[in-house]
LOVEXFI-909050 format. One record per residue (C-alpha): residue number from 1; residue in one letter; x, z, y. Coordinates in steps of 0.1 Angstrom, whole numbers. Example, Ala and Ser with C-alpha at 12.3 -4.5 7.8 and 13.67 -1.06 7.14 Angstrom:
% LOVEXFI-909050
nr = 1 rest = a east = 123 up = 78 north = -45
nr = 2 rest = s east = 137 up = 71 north = -11
% end
This chain:
% LOVEXFI-909050
nr = 1 rest = m east = 75 up = -55 north = 131
nr = 2 rest = y east = 47 up = -30 north = 126
nr = 3 rest = k east = 33 up = -11 north = 155
nr = 4 rest = y east = 23 up = 25 north = 148
nr = 5 rest = d east = -5 up = 43 north = 167
nr = 6 rest = v east = -5 up = 77 north = 150
nr = 7 rest = d east = -33 up = 90 north = 172
nr = 8 rest = f east = -56 up = 61 north = 164
nr = 9 rest = v east = -67 up = 73 north = 129
nr = 10 rest = k east = -56 up = 107 north = 117
nr = 11 rest = t east = -80 up = 112 north = 87
nr = 12 rest = r east = -95 up = 92 north = 59
nr = 13 rest = g east = -129 up = 92 north = 42
nr = 14 rest = a east = -160 up = 113 north = 43
nr = 15 rest = d east = -141 up = 145 north = 36
nr = 16 rest = k east = -116 up = 137 north = 65
nr = 17 rest = t east = -85 up = 143 north = 44
nr = 18 rest = p east = -53 up = 138 north = 63
nr = 19 rest = r east = -36 up = 104 north = 61
nr = 20 rest = k east = -4 up = 103 north = 41
nr = 21 rest = r east = 12 up = 76 north = 64
nr = 22 rest = p east = 9 up = 66 north = 100
nr = 23 rest = f east = -17 up = 40 north = 108
nr = 24 rest = k east = -4 up = 5 north = 111
nr = 25 rest = a east = -20 up = -12 north = 141
nr = 26 rest = e east = -7 up = -46 north = 129
nr = 27 rest = r east = -8 up = -62 north = 94
nr = 28 rest = n east = 12 up = -92 north = 82
nr = 29 rest = l east = -6 up = -114 north = 56
nr = 30 rest = t east = 2 up = -147 north = 40
nr = 31 rest = v east = -23 up = -176 north = 40
nr = 32 rest = s east = -28 up = -186 north = 4
nr = 33 rest = s east = -50 up = -213 north = -12
nr = 34 rest = v east = -79 up = -214 north = -35
nr = 35 rest = g east = -98 up = -243 north = -52
nr = 36 rest = g east = -125 up = -253 north = -28
nr = 37 rest = y east = -146 up = -283 north = -17
nr = 38 rest = n east = -143 up = -312 north = -41
nr = 39 rest = n east = -116 up = -294 north = -61
nr = 40 rest = k east = -92 up = -296 north = -31
nr = 41 rest = e east = -71 up = -266 north = -23
nr = 42 rest = v east = -83 up = -248 north = 9
nr = 43 rest = p east = -65 up = -221 north = 29
nr = 44 rest = a east = -76 up = -185 north = 21
nr = 45 rest = l east = -70 up = -150 north = 34
nr = 46 rest = r east = -77 up = -118 north = 14
nr = 47 rest = i east = -80 up = -87 north = 34
nr = 48 rest = n east = -83 up = -54 north = 15
nr = 49 rest = g east = -72 up = -18 north = 16
nr = 50 rest = m east = -83 up = 17 north = 26
nr = 51 rest = w east = -72 up = 9 north = 61
nr = 52 rest = l east = -104 up = -12 north = 65
nr = 53 rest = d east = -124 up = 19 north = 56
nr = 54 rest = d east = -103 up = 39 north = 82
nr = 55 rest = l east = -114 up = 13 north = 108
nr = 56 rest = g east = -151 up = 16 north = 99
nr = 57 rest = f east = -154 up = -15 north = 76
nr = 58 rest = h east = -172 up = -3 north = 45
nr = 59 rest = t east = -182 up = -20 north = 13
nr = 60 rest = g east = -214 up = -40 north = 20
nr = 61 rest = d east = -209 up = -42 north = 57
nr = 62 rest = k east = -215 up = -76 north = 74
nr = 63 rest = v east = -188 up = -90 north = 97
nr = 64 rest = t east = -185 up = -117 north = 122
nr = 65 rest = i east = -153 up = -137 north = 126
nr = 66 rest = h east = -146 up = -152 north = 161
nr = 67 rest = c east = -121 up = -180 north = 162
nr = 68 rest = e east = -102 up = -184 north = 194
nr = 69 rest = n east = -69 up = -199 north = 204
nr = 70 rest = g east = -52 up = -194 north = 170
nr = 71 rest = k east = -67 up = -159 north = 165
nr = 72 rest = l east = -93 up = -146 north = 141
nr = 73 rest = v east = -111 up = -116 north = 155
nr = 74 rest = i east = -132 up = -97 north = 129
nr = 75 rest = e east = -160 up = -74 north = 141
nr = 76 rest = k east = -187 up = -55 north = 123
nr = 77 rest = s east = -221 up = -73 north = 127
nr = 78 rest = e east = -250 up = -54 north = 141
nr = 79 rest = d east = -273 up = -71 north = 114
nr = 80 rest = k east = -276 up = -50 north = 82
% end
């Protein structure tokens, strides 16, 4: 079930236009597969959408993914 935190992000983009929908604090994705090492299928996640921009993740930004106890935590990297 989605959790909504309407106060978290109320606007979108540089012009700060109002959002059309409440912000979803939780996203449900499906792990898919892609051809990978030695032509073997490997698990893959594709994460995209304007909600990333809302959270401060912009095209060209570097990220760090921390793996811990069955969780992936994605943070913007300080390195540019």
